[in-house]
KELO-460859 format. One line per field, with one value per residue (C-alpha): residue in three letters; y, z, x. Coordinates in nm, 3 decimals. Example, Ala and Ser with C-alpha at 12.3 -4.5 7.8 and 13.67 -1.06 7.14 Angstrom:
<nodes>
residu <- ALA, SER $
yy <- -0.450, -0.106 $
zz <- 0.780, 0.714 $
xx <- 1.230, 1.367 $
</nodes>
This chain:
<nodes>
residu <- SER, ALA, LEU, PRO, THR, GLU, ALA, ARG, ILE, ALA, VAL, LEU, HIS, GLY, ALA, GLY, TYR, ALA, GLY, GLY, GLU, LEU, LEU, ALA, LEU, LEU, LEU, ALA, HIS, PRO, LEU, VAL, GLU, PRO, VAL, ALA, VAL, THR, SER, ARG, SER, GLN, ALA, GLY, GLN, PRO, VAL, TRP, THR, THR, HIS, ALA, ARG, LEU, ARG, GLY, GLN, THR, ASP, LEU, ALA, TYR, THR, ALA, PRO, ASP, ALA, LEU, ASP, GLY, ALA, PHE, ASP, VAL, ALA, PHE, VAL, CYS, ALA, GLU, HIS, GLY, GLN, GLY, ALA, ALA, ALA, VAL, ARG, ALA, LEU, ARG, ARG, SER, GLY, PHE, ASP, GLY, LEU, ILE, VAL, ASP, LEU, SER, ALA, ASP, HIS, ARG, LEU, GLY, SER, VAL, GLU, THR, TYR, GLN, ALA, VAL, TYR, GLY, LEU, GLU, HIS, PRO, ASP, PRO, ASP, ALA, LEU, ARG, SER, ALA, VAL, TYR, GLY, LEU, ALA, GLU, VAL, ASN, GLY, ASP, ARG, VAL, ALA, GLY, ALA, THR, LEU, VAL, ALA, ASN, PRO, GLY, CYS, PHE, ALA, THR, GLY, ILE, ALA, LEU, ALA, LEU, TRP, PRO, LEU, ALA, ASP, VAL, LEU, GLY, ALA, TYR, GLU, ALA, HIS, VAL, THR, ALA, LEU, THR, GLY, ALA, SER, GLY, SER, GLY, ALA, ARG, ALA, SER, ALA, THR, THR, HIS, PHE, PRO, THR, ARG, ASP, GLY, ASN, VAL, ARG, ALA, TYR, LYS, VAL, LEU, ALA, HIS, ARG, HIS, LEU, ALA, GLU, VAL, GLU, GLU, THR, LEU, GLY, GLU, ARG, ALA, THR, VAL, HIS, PHE, VAL, PRO, ALA, SER, GLY, PRO, TRP, THR, ARG, GLY, ILE, TRP, GLY, THR, ALA, HIS, VAL, ALA, LEU, ASN, GLY, ALA, SER, LEU, ALA, ASP, VAL, THR, ALA, ALA, PHE, GLU, ALA, ALA, TYR, GLY, GLY, ARG, PRO, PHE, VAL, ARG, LEU, SER, PRO, GLY, ALA, LEU, PRO, GLU, LEU, LEU, PRO, THR, VAL, GLY, THR, PRO, PHE, CYS, ASP, LEU, GLY, TRP, GLU, ALA, ARG, ASP, GLY, HIS, LEU, VAL, VAL, GLY, PHE, ALA, LEU, ASP, ASN, LEU, LEU, LYS, GLY, ALA, ALA, SER, GLN, ALA, VAL, GLN, ASN, LEU, ASN, LEU $
yy <- 2.475, 2.612, 2.912, 3.236, 3.287, 3.507, 3.395, 3.653, 3.516, 3.602, 3.479, 3.468, 3.491, 3.555, 3.708, 3.381, 3.182, 2.974, 3.287, 3.457, 3.159, 3.129, 3.497, 3.475, 3.181, 3.343, 3.669, 3.469, 3.253, 3.347, 3.269, 3.424, 3.762, 3.802, 4.075, 4.054, 3.938, 3.939, 3.964, 4.082, 4.199, 4.364, 4.527, 4.844, 4.758, 4.678, 4.305, 4.355, 4.467, 4.099, 3.948, 4.172, 4.000, 4.103, 4.473, 4.616, 4.309, 4.400, 4.701, 4.487, 4.585, 4.365, 4.399, 4.288, 3.954, 4.112, 4.378, 4.124, 4.171, 3.891, 4.008, 3.698, 3.354, 3.142, 3.165, 3.019, 2.987, 2.995, 2.995, 2.781, 2.472, 2.570, 2.895, 2.746, 2.597, 2.925, 3.110, 2.861, 2.879, 3.260, 3.253, 3.024, 3.224, 3.540, 3.376, 3.273, 2.943, 2.917, 2.703, 2.714, 2.559, 2.526, 2.503, 2.459, 2.113, 2.164, 1.971, 1.702, 1.418, 1.194, 1.229, 1.475, 1.214, 1.172, 1.548, 1.601, 1.316, 1.443, 1.819, 1.834, 2.081, 2.068, 2.113, 2.409, 2.279, 1.897, 1.916, 2.103, 1.851, 1.562, 1.731, 1.833, 1.650, 1.567, 1.741, 1.505, 1.574, 1.262, 1.035, 1.219, 1.441, 1.306, 1.397, 1.737, 1.828, 1.842, 1.982, 2.311, 2.262, 2.112, 2.026, 2.082, 1.808, 1.862, 1.884, 1.565, 1.387, 1.476, 1.325, 1.013, 0.934, 0.978, 0.759, 0.476, 0.502, 0.271, -0.013, -0.180, -0.346, -0.489, -0.581, -0.646, -0.549, -0.385, -0.199, 0.114, 0.282, 0.647, 0.907, 1.254, 1.591, 1.931, 2.285, 2.564, 2.721, 2.418, 2.567, 2.885, 3.250, 3.300, 3.262, 2.994, 2.831, 2.544, 2.777, 3.004, 3.006, 2.920, 2.610, 2.504, 2.562, 2.251, 2.051, 1.769, 1.714, 1.454, 1.560, 1.413, 1.068, 0.819, 1.082, 1.351, 1.494, 1.437, 1.060, 1.048, 1.192, 0.935, 0.648, 0.764, 0.800, 0.461, 0.260, -0.050, -0.235, 0.005, 0.046, 0.351, 0.441, 0.795, 0.979, 1.349, 1.562, 1.927, 1.977, 2.262, 2.439, 2.676, 2.487, 2.139, 1.788, 1.482, 1.138, 0.763, 0.482, 0.129, -0.156, -0.535, -0.646, -0.942, -1.144, -0.868, -0.772, -0.435, -0.446, -0.490, -0.183, 0.024, -0.074, 0.027, 0.372, 0.431, 0.323, 0.554, 0.864, 0.825, 1.086, 1.313, 1.627, 1.715, 1.378, 1.300, 0.938, 0.808, 0.427, 0.291, 0.610, 0.805, 1.172, 1.468, 1.765, 2.070, 1.988, 2.015, 2.340, 2.626, 2.383, 2.228, 1.872, 1.575, 1.360, 0.985, 0.720, 0.366, 0.099, -0.263, -0.522, -0.855, -0.836, -0.481, -0.172, 0.190, 0.463, 0.816, 1.135, 1.504, 1.813, 2.182, 2.205, 2.552, 2.459, 2.096, 2.071, 2.376, 2.656, 2.494, 2.194, 2.438, 2.587, 2.233, 2.181, 2.513, 2.409, 2.070 $
zz <- 7.279, 7.375, 7.190, 7.376, 7.510, 7.212, 6.922, 6.655, 6.306, 5.966, 5.651, 5.347, 4.995, 5.152, 4.860, 4.725, 4.823, 5.092, 5.237, 5.269, 5.445, 5.673, 5.772, 5.851, 6.083, 6.249, 6.312, 6.500, 6.690, 7.060, 7.107, 6.803, 6.636, 6.266, 6.246, 5.886, 5.546, 5.241, 4.869, 4.591, 4.369, 4.643, 4.858, 5.022, 4.966, 5.252, 5.291, 5.229, 4.871, 4.780, 5.065, 5.068, 5.359, 5.589, 5.545, 5.890, 6.057, 6.019, 5.943, 5.805, 5.475, 5.253, 5.278, 5.021, 5.116, 5.137, 5.378, 5.635, 5.977, 6.227, 6.493, 6.479, 6.637, 6.361, 5.982, 5.737, 5.377, 5.114, 4.805, 4.494, 4.465, 4.373, 4.570, 4.910, 4.960, 4.864, 5.119, 5.393, 5.313, 5.320, 5.661, 5.806, 5.656, 5.811, 6.151, 6.212, 6.402, 6.500, 6.365, 5.990, 5.843, 5.468, 5.261, 4.939, 4.808, 4.857, 5.182, 5.164, 5.008, 5.170, 4.931, 4.691, 4.415, 4.456, 4.466, 4.149, 3.971, 4.069, 4.029, 3.773, 3.985, 4.164, 4.535, 4.671, 5.028, 5.062, 5.435, 5.501, 5.291, 5.493, 5.829, 5.764, 5.928, 5.706, 5.873, 5.825, 6.177, 6.229, 6.124, 6.223, 6.507, 6.759, 6.528, 6.443, 6.811, 6.815, 6.468, 6.358, 5.989, 5.905, 5.547, 5.513, 5.294, 4.955, 4.933, 4.732, 4.937, 5.262, 5.152, 4.989, 5.269, 5.542, 5.346, 5.308, 5.616, 5.847, 5.594, 5.594, 5.936, 5.824, 5.461, 5.452, 5.116, 4.908, 4.583, 4.571, 4.270, 4.349, 4.155, 4.305, 4.187, 4.301, 4.269, 4.069, 4.372, 4.384, 4.087, 4.277, 4.238, 3.903, 3.622, 3.357, 3.071, 3.298, 3.565, 3.315, 3.413, 3.070, 3.038, 3.402, 3.467, 3.412, 3.309, 3.446, 3.306, 3.406, 3.414, 3.508, 3.492, 3.705, 3.730, 3.979, 4.188, 4.517, 4.460, 4.571, 4.911, 4.947, 4.861, 5.115, 5.387, 5.329, 5.269, 5.061, 5.152, 4.952, 4.574, 4.469, 4.123, 4.110, 3.853, 3.946, 3.785, 3.777, 3.916, 3.833, 4.169, 4.345, 4.652, 4.792, 4.707, 4.678, 4.592, 4.629, 4.676, 4.560, 4.743, 4.757, 5.109, 5.098, 5.329, 5.588, 5.708, 5.709, 6.088, 6.072, 5.849, 6.074, 6.380, 6.202, 6.112, 6.461, 6.615, 6.381, 6.406, 6.701, 6.903, 6.611, 6.615, 6.245, 6.093, 6.089, 6.031, 5.864, 5.859, 5.598, 5.391, 5.164, 5.259, 5.062, 4.957, 5.076, 5.450, 5.447, 5.249, 5.476, 5.755, 5.887, 5.861, 5.640, 5.620, 5.565, 5.500, 5.363, 5.221, 5.125, 4.905, 4.750, 4.883, 4.759, 4.974, 4.872, 5.097, 5.027, 5.136, 5.126, 5.245, 5.173, 4.967, 5.104, 5.470, 5.570, 5.243, 5.324, 5.577, 5.865, 5.855, 5.876, 6.191, 6.326, 6.283, 6.456, 6.747, 6.775 $
xx <- 6.184, 5.844, 5.711, 5.639, 5.287, 5.207, 5.422, 5.506, 5.440, 5.586, 5.408, 5.637, 5.492, 5.153, 4.959, 4.815, 4.508, 4.678, 4.840, 4.502, 4.346, 4.647, 4.637, 4.265, 4.331, 4.631, 4.444, 4.180, 4.434, 4.444, 4.815, 4.983, 5.024, 5.104, 5.368, 5.495, 5.373, 5.599, 5.529, 5.757, 5.473, 5.263, 5.533, 5.402, 5.035, 4.795, 4.735, 4.363, 4.427, 4.475, 4.271, 3.964, 3.791, 4.078, 3.998, 3.931, 4.087, 4.454, 4.671, 4.953, 5.110, 5.324, 5.699, 5.954, 6.116, 6.461, 6.328, 6.206, 6.366, 6.413, 6.166, 5.942, 5.926, 5.766, 5.773, 5.524, 5.641, 5.364, 5.584, 5.547, 5.764, 6.116, 6.083, 6.004, 6.349, 6.514, 6.299, 6.383, 6.754, 6.744, 6.573, 6.837, 7.124, 6.978, 7.017, 6.656, 6.656, 6.289, 6.008, 5.941, 5.627, 5.677, 5.357, 5.554, 5.647, 6.019, 6.073, 5.804, 6.000, 6.255, 6.547, 6.703, 6.684, 6.307, 6.254, 6.454, 6.275, 5.928, 5.977, 6.255, 6.451, 6.784, 6.721, 6.922, 6.948, 6.963, 7.041, 6.716, 6.523, 6.664, 6.600, 6.238, 5.948, 5.650, 5.357, 5.063, 4.945, 4.733, 5.020, 5.340, 5.217, 5.466, 5.755, 5.610, 5.615, 5.996, 6.060, 6.214, 6.119, 5.780, 5.685, 5.312, 5.158, 4.998, 4.619, 4.558, 4.825, 4.648, 4.316, 4.460, 4.705, 4.443, 4.200, 4.453, 4.677, 4.473, 4.441, 4.782, 4.743, 4.406, 4.470, 4.843, 4.990, 4.719, 4.657, 4.438, 4.282, 4.208, 4.012, 3.976, 3.844, 3.968, 3.836, 3.997, 4.167, 4.398, 4.585, 4.672, 4.579, 4.750, 4.496, 4.547, 4.357, 4.253, 4.109, 3.930, 3.561, 3.409, 3.629, 3.597, 3.226, 3.015, 3.321, 3.536, 3.885, 4.142, 4.507, 4.846, 4.685, 4.883, 5.159, 5.051, 5.335, 5.152, 5.162, 5.525, 5.428, 5.152, 5.386, 5.646, 5.380, 5.216, 5.532, 5.594, 5.274, 5.056, 5.052, 4.849, 4.723, 4.586, 4.375, 4.329, 4.060, 3.951, 3.602, 3.362, 3.384, 3.624, 3.741, 3.732, 3.857, 3.633, 3.760, 3.732, 3.982, 3.891, 4.065, 4.018, 3.927, 4.173, 3.947, 3.902, 3.555, 3.386, 3.399, 3.778, 3.808, 3.583, 3.787, 4.108, 3.976, 3.842, 4.174, 4.370, 4.152, 3.916, 4.104, 4.191, 3.975, 4.008, 3.918, 3.545, 3.443, 3.124, 3.120, 2.882, 2.852, 3.083, 3.127, 2.995, 3.208, 3.014, 3.015, 3.396, 3.429, 3.534, 3.627, 3.951, 3.816, 3.892, 3.579, 3.629, 3.365, 3.366, 3.140, 3.207, 3.037, 3.140, 3.495, 3.548, 3.606, 3.549, 3.692, 3.568, 3.740, 3.653, 3.839, 3.890, 4.209, 4.291, 4.233, 4.294, 4.487, 4.701, 4.642, 4.455, 4.688, 4.979, 4.822, 4.771, 5.144, 5.218, 4.999, 5.170 $
</nodes>
């Protein structure tokens, strides 16, 4: 059903980086009003104590999750994986039947078995997992429009899937070799050895080689015709993802590839295309865009992608899904 003219929004587990970006977008949105933000650790504190740039923009204070009342129309869940499903289940058990956009990983995958294999956790609500719509707006937008539970994609998954999605109809079955670098904010607000400035600054470090959790999302989105090998790396910056995918052209021409990308994304406002040049990182940072570009030589195609991991990779894509 249609949302009210000014939808009331609750943001659960909103004290992290994605929660801060989401609140900033919602406060500027002409058709919504954030009315509640929850955090166990920050309950009772003004929202601006964790999101300093929101000082003077909102009088909201954090409430404890168990103190949340039901006076809202839409809920965003910004919990870590393992906690997102519990938050969604608690919302439904409280009687809330409106739209939930889940930014955690807990409803992104197609089966309980895949979720348990990838995350090593038992899913607390298999029915919710099966009913959720994967919210990659440029691919599944028509399904998002009728959903009551939207699983917001992962940041790496967003870039890789958008970079590869148009290729199957041109190349048939294909194999892609992807390397992508992400900024320190991709690890969340909680400090760790790998986000510590002296070890991050000026350094590049591969991790979870060929085994990153977002790969399962990509494989489910692209289907059986795509085989993806992914090497993620930590880059020496705070926000943004930049990567490349290497694919054999299988006899297709560069013009064929360009036509496929333009057909897939020509009417999509948050994908910017650059035929003949790979995108740079900085033009996407602080924006809701995923930039895609491609070059080909000697039967080999390279597709480049760049996006802000906290916006198109999280918060602004969540607002896209709300709008749809």
